[in-house]
C-alpha positions, 0 to 999 in steps of 0.5 A, a space after each residue: 136896372 143896375 146896382 153896385 154891390 160892395 164887400 167890406 173885409 176888415 183885415 187890420 191896417 198894415 197888411 193890405 194898403 187899407 184897414 178896410 178893403 172895399 170891392 165894388 162891382 158895377 153893372 150887375 143886373 138885379 135879376 142876375 145877382 148870384 149867377 156865375 159864368 166860367 171864364 170860358 163862357 163869358 168875357 167879363 171883369 178880371 178876377 183881380 177886380 172882384 177879389 183881391 187875392 192878397 187878402 186871403 193870406 191873412 185870412 188863411 193864416 187865421 183859419 188853418 194851421 200852416 203845418 197842415 198839408 198843402 192840399 188841405 190849405 188849398 181847400 181852405 183857400 177855395 172855401 174862403 174865396 167862395 164865401 167872399 164871392 157870396 158877399 160880393 154878389 149879395 147872397 150873404 151879408 152876415 159876418 165879417 172876414 177878419 184876417 191877420 195883419 203882417 204884424 200879427 203874423 210876425 208876432 205869432 210866428 216870429 220874424 225869422 219864420 214869418 216869410 217861409 210860413 207866409 209863402 206856404 199860404 201864398 202857394 196855396 192861394 196861387 195854386 187855386 187863384 180865382 177858384 170858387 165852389 158852385 152849386 146850381 151856378 151859384 157860389 156855395 155857403 162853404 161851411 166848415 168845422 175843425 173836426 167831425 164826430 167821424 161823420 159830418 152832418 146834414 145842414 137840415 139837422 142843425 139849421 132846419 133847412 134843406 141845403 142840397 150840397 151840405 149832406 152828411 158824409 162819412 169822415 172816419 179819419 176824424 179821431 179827435 175826442 175830448 172829455 169835459 168834467 163838471 161837478 153836478 152842482 156846477 151843472 145845476 148852477 149854470 142851468 139855473 142861471 139861464 133857466 131859473 125855473 129849473 126843477 133839478 138837483 145835484 143829488 143823483 143828477 145823472 138820473 135827471 138827464 136824458 138824451 132824447 135824440 141824436 142825429 145820424 152822425 151822433 150829435 145830440 139833437 135834444 136833451 132833457 135836464 130836469 123839466 127843461 128841454 134844450 138842443 144839443 147846441 144849447 148845452 154845448 154852448 152853456 158848458 163850452 163843449 167842443 161839439 154836441 156829439 157827446 155821451 155822458 158818464 156818471 162819476 160820483 159827484 161829477 158828470 163826464 162828457 165824452 165829446 167827439 169832434 170840434 165845431 158844428 159838424 156841418 160841411 167840410 172837416 178841416 182835420 178830415 181834409 188834412 188827413 185825406 191830403 196825407 193819403 194823397 187826395 187833391 184839394 178838388 177831390 177833397 172839396 167834392 167829397 165833403 160838398 155834394 154835387 158841386 163844381 169848382 170853377 174860376 169865378 166870373 160875374 155875369 153882367 
């Protein structure tokens, strides 16, 4: 039994020939969908027939600053390519990959700087051409975030499923910390908008809030506000906090959220990758540091 697998990548009109780029791979057996062979093992379709490497420029430009170390940008290129491979193979169907168009890049960087910045991303792509991250012969779900709390998180603590290559690791180079200040009345109002049956008042609100649990990386798992129990992610989203790795301090009529990191904390820390690159670590070692027991290989799809 044969099937066609397609991937749609929305990247805008002017950059890559078509507004929507569609890749078709023919002749993949259903029983083998998701299996990858290294180039040395099997003679199969050329990598350019599977993923158009040019698309990565616009995506990289949107996902990681050009001011980051080249090894960190190379790391991001491999992560994005791994995600694209999962979509092509039918392992992952949710989410779109949206990159900058040429016009958007020129608008962001300016006409004069456009080419030199474009070349930074292009160099990272060429240096890693065709490379993806594998675990058990399949491209991984290469989750990443802007910065961790100082340690990344196990996938299980966030998604409630065990993913063997998404284990928490120390990331002490992550030192991003931000504070958010809300009046107690604001918090009660926001809570009641979403939870009308909330029993809590702005008066002495600090005594009505309890952090019930945190994971090993310091991210809040469960928090109780009055009679309502929320996850750390829920309170993070409601208050638009950078992450759910926070401590709460009382300040008269307000509460201060002292927040570490930016994002979910799962997978690779972009800031951590950049700091490790500054210390001389190469992109392959950075990837293998943040993702457990993975390999990096040129992709080939088994027929």
